[in-house]
C-alpha positions in Angstrom: 0.0 -0.1 0.1 1.8 3.4 -0.9 2.2 5.5 -3.9 1.9 4.0 -6.9 5.0 3.6 -9.5 5.6 4.1 -13.5 4.0 0.4 -13.7 1.3 0.3 -12.3 0.2 3.9 -13.7 0.7 2.3 -16.9 -1.5 -0.7 -15.8 -4.4 2.1 -15.1 -3.8 3.2 -18.7 -4.2 0.0 -20.0 -7.2 -0.7 -18.1 -9.2 2.6 -19.4 -8.9 4.2 -16.1 -6.6 7.3 -17.2 -7.7 8.4 -20.6 -6.5 11.1 -23.2 -8.7 13.5 -25.9 -5.8 13.6 -27.6 -2.7 11.6 -27.2 -2.0 8.1 -27.7 1.4 8.3 -25.4 1.3 9.2 -22.0 4.3 10.8 -20.2 4.6 8.4 -16.9 8.0 9.3 -14.6 9.2 6.9 -12.1 6.0 8.0 -9.6 3.9 10.5 -11.4 2.3 10.9 -14.7 2.4 14.6 -16.6 -0.7 16.5 -17.5 -1.1 17.7 -21.0 -2.6 21.2 -22.0 -5.5 21.1 -24.1 -6.0 23.4 -26.6 -8.4 26.3 -24.8 -7.6 28.9 -21.7 -10.6 30.7 -19.8 -9.1 34.1 -18.7 -11.3 34.1 -15.6 -12.3 36.7 -13.3 -10.7 34.8 -9.9 -9.5 31.9 -8.6 -12.1 29.4 -7.2 -13.1 26.4 -5.9 -16.1 24.6 -7.6 -17.7 23.6 -3.9 -19.5 20.7 -5.1 -20.8 22.0 -8.6 -19.0 21.2 -11.8 -16.3 23.5 -13.1 -17.6 23.5 -16.5 -20.4 24.5 -15.4 -18.9 27.8 -13.5 -17.3 28.5 -16.4 -19.5 30.8 -18.3 -19.9 33.2 -14.9 -16.0 33.4 -13.9 -15.1 33.7 -17.8 -13.9 37.0 -18.9 -12.7 35.7 -22.3 -11.8 32.3 -24.2 -8.1 32.0 -25.7 -7.2 29.4 -28.7 -4.0 28.5 -27.7 -3.1 27.2 -31.3 -3.8 30.5 -32.6 -3.0 32.8 -29.3 -0.7 30.6 -26.9 -0.2 33.5 -24.9 -0.4 34.1 -21.3 -0.2 37.5 -19.1 1.2 37.8 -15.7 -0.9 38.4 -12.8 -3.6 36.9 -14.8 -5.9 33.4 -13.7 -6.5 30.6 -16.6 -8.5 27.9 -16.4 -7.2 25.1 -19.3 -8.7 22.0 -19.3 -6.7 18.9 -19.3 -6.3 16.0 -21.7 -6.1 13.6 -19.3 -9.2 12.5 -17.6 -9.7 9.8 -15.0 -12.0 7.0 -14.0 -10.1 5.5 -10.8 -11.0 2.3 -9.3 -12.6 2.8 -5.6 -9.1 2.2 -3.8 -7.5 4.8 -6.2 -7.1 8.5 -5.7 -4.4 11.1 -6.6 -2.8 14.4 -5.5 -1.3 16.8 -8.2 1.6 19.6 -8.5 3.9 21.9 -10.5 6.9 20.1 -12.2 10.3 21.0 -10.9 10.9 23.0 -14.6 7.1 25.1 -13.7 8.0 25.7 -10.5 11.5 27.3 -10.9 9.5 30.1 -13.5 7.4 31.1 -11.0 4.6 29.5 -12.5 1.9 28.6 -10.4 -0.5 25.5 -10.9 -3.4 23.8 -9.3 -5.7 21.1 -10.9 -9.1 21.2 -10.0 -11.9 18.4 -10.4 -15.7 18.2 -10.5 -17.3 19.4 -7.5 -14.2 19.6 -5.8 -13.4 21.2 -2.1 -9.7 21.4 -2.3 -6.8 22.4 -4.7 -4.5 19.5 -6.6 -7.2 16.2 -4.7 -8.6 14.3 -6.4 -11.0 11.8 -4.5 -10.1 8.0 -4.3 -12.5 6.6 -7.1 -12.8 9.8 -9.4 -14.8 9.8 -12.5 -14.3 13.1 -14.8 -11.9 15.6 -16.2 -9.5 17.8 -14.8 -8.5 21.3 -15.3 -5.3 23.3 -14.6 -5.3 27.1 -13.0 -2.4 28.6 -14.3 -1.1 31.4 -13.0 2.9 33.3 -13.8 3.5 35.9 -11.9 7.1 37.2 -12.6 7.3 36.3 -16.9 4.4 36.6 -19.8 4.8 33.4 -21.5 4.0 31.5 -25.0 2.6 28.2 -24.4 1.2 25.4 -26.5 -1.6 22.7 -26.3 -0.1 19.3 -24.9 2.7 21.2 -22.7 3.1 19.3 -19.4 3.3 22.0 -16.7 1.7 19.7 -14.1 1.9 15.9 -12.7 -0.1 13.3 -11.3 0.7 11.2 -8.4 -1.3 8.1 -8.1 -1.7 6.4 -4.3 -3.6 3.3 -2.9 -3.4 4.4 1.2 -0.4 7.0 0.8 2.1 5.7 3.6 3.6 8.5 5.1 7.4 8.0 7.0 7.2 8.9 10.8 10.2 10.6 12.5 11.5 7.2 13.6 11.4 6.3 10.1 13.0 8.8 8.7 15.9 8.2 11.5 16.2 4.4 10.3 16.7 5.5 6.8 19.0 7.8 7.2 21.6 5.9 8.8 21.0 3.0 6.2 21.1 5.6 2.7 22.6 9.0 4.2 19.0 11.0 3.0 21.2 14.4 3.2 25.1 15.5 2.9 25.6 17.7 5.8 25.6 16.5 9.2 24.8 20.0 10.7 21.2 19.6 9.5 18.7 16.6 9.7 15.7 18.1 12.5 13.5 16.2 12.4 9.6 17.5 12.3 6.9 15.6 10.6 9.9 15.7 8.1 13.5 16.6 7.8 14.4 20.0 8.3 16.5 21.2 6.2 18.7 24.7 5.0 19.4 26.6 2.6 23.5 27.0 1.2 24.4 31.0 1.1 28.2 29.6 0.3 28.8 27.5 -2.5 30.4 29.0 -5.2 30.6 32.8 -6.4 26.1 32.7 -7.3 24.5 31.5 -4.6 20.6 32.6 -6.3 18.7 34.0 -8.4 16.3 36.6 -8.8 13.2 36.7 -11.2 14.0 40.2 -13.2 10.8 42.6 -13.3 9.5 43.5 -17.0 11.0 41.5 -18.9 10.3 39.4 -22.8 8.4 37.2 -23.1 9.4 33.0 -21.7 8.6 30.8 -24.5 8.4 27.3 -22.5 7.2 25.6 -26.1 10.9 26.7 -27.6 13.3 23.4 -28.8 15.9 25.9 -27.5 17.2 26.6 -23.9 16.2 30.5 -23.7 19.2 32.6 -22.6 19.0 33.3 -18.6 20.2 37.1 -18.8 17.2 38.3 -19.9 15.2 37.0 -17.0 17.4 36.3 -13.9 19.8 38.5 -12.1 22.8 36.4 -10.2 23.0 36.8 -6.8 26.4 36.7 -5.6 28.4 35.2 -2.3 26.8 37.2 0.3 29.8 38.8 2.6 28.9 37.8 6.3 26.8 35.2 4.9 23.4 36.9 5.0 20.8 38.5 2.6 17.9 40.2 2.8 15.2 39.6 0.9 12.6 41.9 -0.9 8.6 41.2 0.2 7.0 39.5 -3.2 10.0 39.4 -5.1 10.9 35.5 -6.5 14.2 33.9 -5.9 16.0 30.6 -6.6 18.1 29.1 -4.3 19.5 25.7 -3.3 20.0 23.8 -0.3 22.7 23.2 1.8 22.4 19.1 1.8 22.7 16.9 -1.5 19.8 15.2 -1.0 18.7 11.1 -1.6 16.0 9.4 -2.2 15.9 5.6 -2.1 13.9 3.7 -5.4 11.3 2.3 -2.7 10.6 6.0 -2.0 9.1 9.2 -2.8 9.3 12.2 -1.2 8.1 16.0 -1.2 8.6 19.4 0.1 6.4 20.6 2.4 5.1 24.6 3.7 7.1 25.2 6.4 6.1 26.6 9.6 5.2 30.5 9.7 6.6 30.9 13.0 10.1 30.5 11.4 9.6 33.0 8.4 7.1 35.0 6.9 8.0 33.0 3.3 6.9 30.5 0.5 10.3 28.1 -0.3 8.6 26.0 -3.0 5.8 25.5 -5.8 6.4 22.1 -6.8 8.8 20.0 -4.7 8.3 16.3 -5.9 11.4 13.8 -5.8 11.1 10.8 -7.4 12.3 7.5 -6.3 16.3 7.2 -7.4 16.8 11.4 -7.3 20.5 12.1 -6.4 20.9 8.2 -5.7 23.3 7.3 -8.1 25.1 10.1 -7.6 26.7 11.6 -4.3 23.4 13.2 -4.3 21.6 16.0 -5.7 20.9 19.4 -3.9 17.2 20.7 -3.6 16.2 24.2 -5.5 14.3 26.4 -3.3 11.3 28.5 -4.9 11.2 31.4 -2.6 8.7 34.3 -2.1 8.8 36.2 1.1 5.6 37.5 2.2 4.6 41.4 3.6 8.3 42.5 4.9 11.8 42.1 4.3 13.4 39.1 5.4 17.3 38.0 6.4 18.6 34.6 5.7 21.7 33.2 6.7 23.8 30.5 5.4 22.3 27.4 6.9 19.1 28.5 8.0 16.3 25.9 8.0 13.9 26.9 6.0 12.3 23.9 4.7 10.4 20.1 5.3 11.2 17.3 3.1 9.0 14.4 4.0 8.9 10.8 2.4 6.4 8.3 1.6 6.6 4.5 0.7 5.8 3.3 -2.6 3.8 0.5 -3.4 6.5 -0.7 -5.3 9.8 -0.1 -6.7 9.1 1.8 -10.5 10.5 0.1 -13.7 13.0 2.9 -14.5 14.0 5.7 -11.7 15.0 9.0 -11.7 18.6 10.2 -13.2 20.3 9.5 -16.7 18.3 6.5 -17.8 15.5 8.6 -18.3 16.9 11.3 -19.5 16.1 13.7 -16.1 16.6 17.2 -16.3 17.8 18.0 -12.4 19.9 14.7 -12.2 22.9 15.4 -10.0 21.8 19.0 -9.7 23.2 22.0 -7.6 21.7 25.3 -7.8 19.9 24.9 -11.5 17.6 27.3 -13.5 14.4 25.4 -14.9 15.3 23.4 -18.3 13.8 25.8 -20.3 17.2 28.0 -19.9 20.7 27.7 -20.9 23.0 28.0 -18.1 24.5 31.4 -17.5 27.6 32.8 -19.3 29.5 34.6 -16.8 
């Protein structure tokens, strides 16, 4: 009983529990299914939850205008869009799910949440759900060019999720060395880990304002200089972050996810600082495991007031969950993963900085 692996997800596809409007080939990761944009986007007045109603019924009331992504594939920053997804579900009564943005999506300050018909919570897919899926899309920093079929979010499926206790995590760390910096690793409903402000000449990036259009449909990685400002190693080891600015940093530790497990970042306790530390934060089985670990990239946005952080400050938690069975292919070079053995790294849509 646990999170379903790639072979089990493909089994649900073969049995007709996961369907697609247009595509026969499904994009399956070691522990998740990529969700693809349909061809129509609805610019809506506000975010909303169906609360027992149909999304399709509410859309006429909420929609300002409709966009055909084949002829006008542009998303304005600060505007909210609802996009029907190509995938729909008819899950067994024993299977439910949870969605989250893909890592490449979170790293460009794009916020996505999945809605179900009659749903009361974002990103939650009830056990036995039968119906279409919709994506709420909100870009905070950059104007975007997108395309139908683009994968911005992913769906994890599970049968009775099994979250590891702190005691289980301690035993797992003794066996696999889940994190590299032994000064870290506090336990608080998951591993409590810190930010790296000391390794290398550049310790982070800040999103530039008033940039050009970020083309997510381009096959050629974009030059990052027009979109990102590098942050140099701070003297004294401390940085003051500006409210409502978007930053990328790396974790202090290099992390490992054994193949029988997956992990996700959790919202940190607000008493530890008024800031958001991730949009995506899901780690597939095998992340960092075929190498000497890989760093987590933290998507940070302070709220309300400037906030000072120091090297090693604990600003995020990592919670592990057990897989129902090991995946056929783990995260890494075998499946062409974008962030295998990563340090501080921009989204796959960008080439590396040239200094």
